[in-house]
C-alpha positions in Angstrom: 137.7 186.5 87.6 135.6 189.8 87.3 136.7 192.5 85.0 138.5 195.1 87.0 136.1 197.9 86.0 133.4 195.9 87.8 135.1 196.5 91.1 134.4 200.0 92.5 135.9 202.0 95.4 132.9 201.4 97.6 133.1 197.6 97.2 136.9 197.7 97.8 136.5 199.7 101.0 133.6 197.5 102.3 135.6 194.3 101.6 138.7 195.8 103.3 136.6 196.7 106.3 135.3 193.1 106.5 138.8 191.7 106.1 140.1 193.9 108.9 137.3 192.8 111.2 137.9 189.2 110.4 141.7 189.1 110.5 143.0 192.4 111.9 144.6 195.4 110.3 148.1 193.8 110.3 146.9 191.0 108.1 145.4 193.3 105.4 147.3 193.6 102.2 146.3 194.8 98.8 147.2 191.4 97.4 144.9 189.6 99.8 142.1 192.1 99.1 142.5 191.7 95.4 142.3 187.9 95.7 139.1 188.1 97.8 137.6 190.5 95.2 138.7 188.2 92.4 140.8 190.8 90.6 144.5 191.4 90.2 146.2 193.7 92.7 147.2 196.4 90.2 143.6 197.0 89.3 143.0 198.2 92.9 145.3 201.1 92.3 142.6 202.6 90.0 140.5 203.2 93.1 143.0 203.5 96.0 146.6 204.9 95.6 148.1 202.8 98.4 147.4 200.9 101.6 147.4 204.2 103.6 144.7 205.6 101.3 142.7 202.4 101.7 143.0 202.6 105.5 141.8 206.2 105.5 138.8 205.2 103.4 138.1 202.3 105.8 138.3 204.8 108.7 135.9 207.1 107.0 133.5 204.2 106.4 133.8 203.2 110.1 133.1 206.7 111.2 130.1 207.0 108.9 128.7 203.7 110.1 129.1 204.8 113.7 127.4 208.1 113.0 124.5 206.3 111.3 124.1 204.1 114.4 124.1 207.0 116.8 121.6 208.9 114.7 119.3 205.9 114.5 119.6 205.4 118.3 118.6 209.0 118.9 115.7 208.8 116.5 114.4 205.6 118.0 114.5 206.8 121.6 111.7 208.9 123.1 111.9 210.6 126.4 114.0 213.3 128.0 117.5 214.3 126.9 119.1 212.1 129.6 117.3 209.0 128.2 118.4 209.8 124.7 122.0 210.4 125.6 122.1 207.1 127.4 120.7 205.4 124.3 123.3 207.0 122.1 126.1 206.0 124.5 124.8 202.4 124.5 124.7 202.4 120.7 128.3 203.7 120.6 129.6 201.0 122.9 127.6 198.3 121.0 129.1 199.4 117.7 132.7 199.4 119.0 132.2 196.0 120.5 130.7 194.6 117.3 133.5 196.1 115.2 136.6 196.2 117.4 139.4 196.1 114.8 138.0 198.9 112.6 136.9 200.9 115.7 140.4 200.8 117.1 141.9 201.6 113.7 139.7 204.7 113.2 139.8 206.1 116.7 143.2 205.4 118.2 145.7 206.1 115.5 147.9 209.3 115.7 148.6 209.4 111.9 146.8 212.4 110.5 146.8 210.8 107.1 144.6 207.9 108.4 142.3 210.0 110.5 138.6 210.2 109.4 137.5 213.5 107.9 137.0 216.2 110.5 133.4 216.8 109.1 132.5 213.2 109.8 134.0 213.4 113.3 131.9 216.5 113.9 128.8 214.6 112.9 129.8 212.0 115.5 129.3 214.6 118.2 126.2 216.2 116.8 123.6 213.7 118.1 125.0 214.3 121.6 125.7 218.0 121.5 122.2 219.4 121.7 121.1 216.8 124.1 124.0 217.4 126.4 123.2 221.1 126.5 119.8 220.2 127.9 121.4 218.2 130.7 124.5 220.3 131.6 123.4 223.8 130.5 124.9 225.8 127.6 127.9 227.1 129.5 129.2 223.6 130.4 128.0 221.7 127.4 131.4 221.4 125.7 133.0 219.9 128.8 130.0 217.6 129.3 130.2 216.5 125.7 133.9 215.8 126.0 133.4 213.9 129.2 130.6 211.7 127.7 132.8 210.9 124.7 135.7 210.1 127.0 133.6 207.9 129.2 132.3 205.8 126.3 135.6 205.6 124.5 137.6 204.9 127.6 135.3 202.2 128.8 135.2 200.5 125.4 139.0 200.6 125.0 139.5 199.1 128.5 137.0 196.5 127.6 138.4 195.7 124.2 141.9 195.3 125.6 140.8 193.0 128.4 141.5 195.5 131.2 138.2 195.2 133.0 138.9 191.8 134.6 137.3 191.9 138.1 134.2 190.1 137.0 130.6 191.4 137.0 128.3 192.5 134.3 130.0 195.0 132.1 126.7 196.1 130.5 125.3 196.9 133.9 128.5 198.6 135.0 128.5 200.7 131.8 124.9 201.7 132.4 125.6 202.6 136.0 128.6 204.8 134.9 126.5 206.5 132.3 123.6 207.3 134.6 125.9 208.5 137.4 127.7 210.8 134.8 124.5 212.3 133.6 123.1 212.8 137.1 126.3 214.6 138.0 125.8 217.1 135.3 122.2 217.8 136.4 123.3 218.6 139.9 126.2 220.8 138.8 124.2 223.0 136.5 
């Protein structure tokens, strides 16, 4: 069994994140986490004060991972603003589908104590904000940004909860919705 000082907060959060993805939030306990880390449960309290603090840290980690993915998608995509926005939206959806439990935990809870830091949430919007302005114009950019976020998040949540049941190719349907959304802003400038 490792010495408790060999376990750090980052390792605890990453392992909790992995456990949530594997077994769901409801199955996470500090006791189970300690067992997986090979330490005794009380040693975790040196790094996280309680389960709520751990979940908040997991939510921050989830948000940071999503921001990194969106930033990478923007950096790897050349072309006009519309092309880059579509790439960012695809990256967002891919992340949420790859990490459904932690995505839902981070972006659907109403408990302010568990919400990711506002600065991180702002970073989530930054890759889109400037690009959206190029598509919608500066006067309507906030509405366009909110709509883009709602389109992606809403589509993902419906998909994760099995509400898109009428068959078809969901990737193609998502792409069609994104392209139609972006064309709509160009014509309404």
